[in-house]
C-alpha positions in Angstrom: 0.0 0.0 0.0 2.8 2.5 1.0 4.8 1.4 -2.1 1.9 2.1 -4.4 1.1 5.4 -2.8 4.8 6.5 -3.1 4.9 5.1 -6.6 1.8 6.9 -7.5 3.3 10.3 -6.5 6.7 9.5 -8.2 5.2 8.3 -11.4 2.3 10.9 -11.5 -0.2 8.0 -11.8 -3.6 8.7 -10.3 -4.5 5.0 -10.9 -1.7 3.8 -8.6 -2.9 6.3 -5.9 -6.4 5.0 -6.3 -5.2 1.4 -6.0 -3.3 2.4 -2.8 -6.6 3.9 -1.5 -8.4 0.6 -2.3 -5.8 -1.3 -0.3 -6.2 1.3 2.5 -9.8 0.3 2.8 -8.8 -3.4 3.4 -5.9 -2.6 5.7 -8.2 -0.3 7.7 -10.8 -3.0 8.1 -8.1 -5.4 9.4 -6.7 -2.8 11.8 -10.3 -2.1 13.1 -10.7 -5.8 13.7 -7.5 -5.8 15.8 -8.5 -2.7 17.6 -11.9 -4.3 18.4 -10.2 -7.4 19.9 -8.0 -5.2 22.0 -10.8 -2.9 23.3 -13.1 -5.9 23.8 -10.6 -7.3 26.3 -11.0 -4.2 28.5 -13.4 -4.8 31.3 -16.7 -3.0 31.7 -17.1 -0.6 34.6 -19.8 1.4 36.4 -19.7 4.1 33.7 -19.3 1.9 30.6 -21.5 -1.1 31.5 -21.1 -2.6 28.0 -17.4 -2.1 28.0 -15.6 -0.7 25.0 -17.2 -2.7 22.2 -18.7 0.4 20.5 -15.1 1.8 19.9 -15.0 -0.6 16.9 -18.2 1.0 15.5 -16.9 4.6 16.1 -13.6 3.7 14.4 -15.5 2.2 11.4 -17.6 5.4 11.0 -14.5 7.6 11.1 -12.7 5.3 8.7 -15.7 5.3 6.2 -16.0 9.1 6.3 -12.2 9.6 5.8 -12.3 7.2 2.8 -15.1 9.1 1.3 -13.2 12.4 1.7 -10.1 10.9 0.1 -12.2 9.5 -2.8 -13.7 12.9 -3.4 -10.2 14.4 -3.8 -9.2 11.6 -6.1 -12.3 12.1 -8.3 -11.7 15.9 -8.4 -8.1 15.3 -9.5 -9.3 12.7 -12.0 -11.7 15.2 -13.5 -8.8 17.7 -14.0 -6.6 14.9 -15.5 -9.4 14.0 -18.0 -9.6 17.6 -19.1 -5.8 18.0 -19.3 -4.2 14.5 -19.4 -0.8 14.5 -17.7 2.2 12.2 -18.8 2.8 9.2 -16.6 6.0 7.3 -16.0 4.7 4.0 -17.4 7.7 1.8 -16.6 7.9 2.5 -12.8 4.1 2.5 -12.7 3.9 -1.0 -14.2 6.7 -2.1 -11.9 5.0 -1.0 -8.8 1.6 -2.4 -9.9 3.4 -5.7 -10.8 4.9 -5.9 -7.3 1.5 -5.3 -5.8 0.0 -7.9 -8.0 2.6 -10.6 -7.0 2.1 -9.8 -3.3 -1.7 -10.1 -3.7 -1.5 -13.4 -5.6 0.8 -14.8 -2.9 -1.8 -13.7 -0.3 -4.6 -15.3 -2.3 -2.7 -18.6 -2.5 -2.2 -18.6 1.3 -5.8 -17.5 2.2 -7.4 -20.0 -0.3 -6.1 -22.9 1.8 -8.5 -22.3 4.7 -12.3 -22.4 5.1 -12.6 -20.0 8.0 -15.3 -17.5 7.5 -13.1 -14.6 8.7 -10.3 -15.7 6.4 -12.8 -16.0 3.5 -13.7 -12.4 4.1 -10.1 -11.4 3.9 -9.7 -13.5 0.7 -12.4 -11.4 -1.0 -10.7 -8.2 0.1 -7.4 -9.3 -1.4 -9.2 -10.5 -4.5 -10.5 -7.0 -5.0 -7.0 -5.6 -4.5 -5.7 -8.1 -7.1 -8.2 -7.0 -9.7 -7.3 -3.4 -9.1 -3.6 -4.1 -9.7 -4.6 -5.9 -12.9 -6.6 -2.9 -13.9 -3.6 -0.6 -13.3 -1.3 -2.9 -15.4 -3.8 -3.0 -18.2 -4.0 0.7 -18.1 -0.3 1.1 -18.3 -0.2 -1.2 -21.3 -2.9 0.7 -23.1 -1.1 4.0 -22.4 2.2 2.6 -23.6 0.6 1.3 -26.7 -1.6 4.3 -27.6 -0.2 7.2 -25.6 -3.7 8.0 -24.3 -2.8 9.2 -20.8 -6.5 9.9 -20.2 -6.7 6.2 -19.4 -5.0 6.8 -16.1 -7.7 9.0 -14.5 -10.4 6.7 -16.0 -8.9 3.8 -14.2 -8.7 5.8 -11.0 -12.4 6.7 -11.3 -13.3 3.0 -11.6 -11.2 2.0 -8.6 -12.6 5.0 -6.7 -16.1 3.7 -7.3 -15.2 0.4 -5.7 -13.9 2.4 -2.7 -17.0 4.5 -2.5 -19.3 1.4 -2.4 -17.2 -0.1 0.4 -17.0 3.2 2.4 -20.7 3.9 2.1 -21.5 0.3 3.3 -19.1 0.9 6.2 -20.8 4.2 7.1 -24.3 2.8 6.8 -23.5 -0.2 9.0 -21.8 1.9 11.6 -24.7 4.4 11.7 -27.3 1.6 12.0 -25.4 0.2 15.0 -25.2 3.6 16.7 -29.0 4.2 16.0 -29.6 0.7 17.5 -31.3 -0.5 14.3 -32.5 -4.1 14.0 -29.5 -6.2 12.7 -29.7 -6.9 9.0 -30.0 -10.6 9.5 -32.9 -10.3 12.0 -36.6 -10.2 11.0 -38.3 -8.7 14.1 -41.6 -10.4 13.3 -39.9 -13.8 13.0 -38.3 -13.1 16.4 -41.7 -12.3 17.9 -43.3 -15.4 16.3 -40.4 -17.6 17.6 -40.8 -16.3 21.1 -44.6 -16.6 21.1 -44.4 -20.3 20.1 -42.6 -21.2 23.4 -45.1 -23.1 25.6 -46.6 -20.8 28.2 -46.1 -17.6 26.3 -49.3 -15.8 25.2 -47.9 -12.6 23.8 -44.8 -10.6 23.2 -44.5 -6.8 23.4 -41.9 -4.1 23.9 -39.6 -6.1 21.7 -36.2 -4.5 20.7 -33.2 -6.1 19.0 -30.0 -4.2 18.4 -26.3 -4.6 17.8 -23.7 -3.9 20.5 -20.8 -4.5 18.3 -19.9 -6.8 15.3 -21.3 -10.2 16.0 -22.7 -9.2 19.4 -26.5 -8.8 19.5 -28.9 -7.9 22.3 -32.6 -8.2 22.9 -35.1 -6.9 25.4 -38.8 -7.9 25.5 -41.8 -8.5 27.7 -43.4 -11.9 27.7 -47.0 -12.3 28.8 -47.8 -15.6 30.3 -51.2 -17.1 31.5 -50.2 -17.2 35.2 -46.6 -16.4 36.3 -47.3 -18.2 39.6 -48.2 -21.5 37.7 -45.9 -21.4 34.7 -42.3 -22.4 35.1 -40.6 -19.1 34.3 -37.1 -20.7 34.3 -38.2 -23.2 31.6 -39.7 -20.4 29.5 -36.6 -18.2 29.8 -34.3 -21.1 29.0 -36.3 -22.1 25.9 -36.6 -18.5 24.6 -32.9 -17.8 25.1 -31.9 -21.1 23.4 -34.2 -20.4 20.4 -33.0 -16.8 20.0 -29.3 -17.8 20.0 -29.8 -20.9 17.8 -31.9 -19.0 15.2 -30.5 -15.5 15.2 -27.2 -15.6 17.2 -28.7 -13.3 19.9 -26.7 -14.0 23.1 -27.5 -11.1 25.4 -31.2 -11.0 26.4 -33.2 -9.1 29.0 -36.7 -10.5 29.3 -39.5 -9.4 31.7 -42.2 -12.0 32.4 -45.6 -10.6 33.3 -49.2 -11.7 33.7 -52.1 -10.6 31.5 -53.5 -8.3 34.1 -50.1 -6.5 34.4 -49.4 -6.3 30.7 -52.3 -4.0 29.9 -50.9 -1.4 32.3 -47.7 -1.0 30.4 -47.2 0.8 27.1 -47.3 -1.7 24.2 -45.2 -1.2 21.1 
């Protein structure tokens, strides 16, 4: 990434700089994962009862915004280059892109050997970097063959579009978590139906599902039972918690069990 950024400045290639920006998105994602692991290890306290899990989300939001700002500058420069194409040092440009391609191919070969879901995600990131490097090399070849230096900013625009898509998704996901939106993989009505099917449960209200941090989901709800004095509340809670985790991966639940006579006193959502 650093080599491509430096190479982009030295060779006057906007495509190389854009490719470096694309790699920055992937490196940032990996760094955020490491930061999340480090912050997650810090204990919760009386002020931060959920601990520091949300630091990952805040970092992701900042990262996404910065990437969008960087992309805007790249697109502005690309527009100027399209109007007035600037010469590019094609030899060094191809050399730097080639080195990046070799490194990415080696990483692909290493990552392809495992079936871990996390590693599969990294594999897709590196695959995107590889395709970007191929695009830069093709652009260098076209410019060498035709002398059309306008190809360089065109390639940078295409790579920038890839960055924009990833950055917008990152910002959207971070904002959804901060607004405590229902996780994308969760259908609230399916959750309600699943809980209502547990023997002894007559109704579910005040149901909320949100994300604490990546892969950590929480739920709060009120369960109405026929007679809390007769029903085995522990069995109900155990069944509900098991079903929620097994079906939706929700592992942090706060559930209030109440009778029909009490339920109508509360505000139903």
